[in-house]
C-alpha positions in Angstrom: 0.0 -0.1 0.0 2.5 2.7 -1.2 4.7 1.7 1.7 2.6 3.8 4.0 0.6 3.2 7.2 -2.9 2.3 7.0 -5.3 4.3 9.2 -8.9 3.6 8.4 -11.4 2.6 5.7 -14.6 4.8 5.0 -17.6 3.9 2.9 -19.3 7.1 1.5 -22.2 6.8 -0.8 -21.2 3.4 -1.8 -17.5 4.3 -2.5 -14.8 2.9 -0.4 -11.9 5.1 0.7 -8.7 4.4 2.6 -7.0 7.1 4.9 -3.3 6.4 5.1 -0.5 8.1 7.0 2.9 8.8 5.3 5.8 7.3 7.1 8.1 10.3 6.3 5.9 13.2 5.1 8.6 15.8 4.7 6.8 18.9 3.2 3.6 16.8 2.4 0.5 16.6 4.8 0.7 13.6 7.1 -2.5 11.9 5.8 -3.7 11.1 2.3 -6.7 9.4 0.8 -6.9 6.5 -1.7 -10.2 5.1 -3.4 -10.5 1.5 -3.4 -12.0 -0.2 -6.5 -11.9 -3.8 -6.1 -8.4 -4.7 -5.1 -7.0 -1.6 -6.8 -6.1 1.6 -4.9 -6.2 5.0 -6.7 -4.6 8.0 -5.1 -7.1 10.9 -4.6 -5.4 13.6 -2.7 -3.4 14.7 0.5 -5.6 15.7 3.4 -5.0 19.1 4.8 -6.3 19.8 8.3 -9.0 22.4 9.0 -9.5 24.1 12.4 -12.2 21.3 13.1 -11.1 17.9 14.6 -11.3 15.1 12.0 -12.3 17.4 9.1 -9.9 17.8 6.2 -9.9 19.6 2.8 -8.6 18.2 -0.3 -8.8 18.6 -4.0 -9.7 16.1 -6.7 -9.9 16.4 -10.4 -9.7 20.2 -10.1 -12.6 20.4 -7.5 -12.2 21.2 -3.8 -13.9 18.9 -1.0 -14.2 18.6 2.7 -14.1 15.2 4.3 -15.7 14.8 7.7 -14.2 11.5 9.1 -16.7 11.5 12.2 -19.7 11.8 9.9 -18.3 9.8 6.9 -19.2 12.6 4.5 -17.6 14.2 1.6 -19.0 17.6 0.4 -18.0 20.4 -2.1 -15.8 23.2 -0.6 -15.3 26.6 -2.1 -12.0 27.9 -0.9 -11.4 31.6 -0.2 -8.6 32.5 -2.5 
């Protein structure tokens, strides 16, 4: 699994996601998300912490989202630029 540490699996609207932790993040965020399709894993994005516990922002295919781990939801997010 990309040589990383598995944290948790989330099922959101029938899609399965894996949250993993980088062993040596360097300049990258510590957590990232993969989408599980069968046995294949597709990298989605790094997870950037917000000011709320267990809530992260990420971008995927040019769009921005918020992931709430406690509620197991992903919703669109409009960043203030």
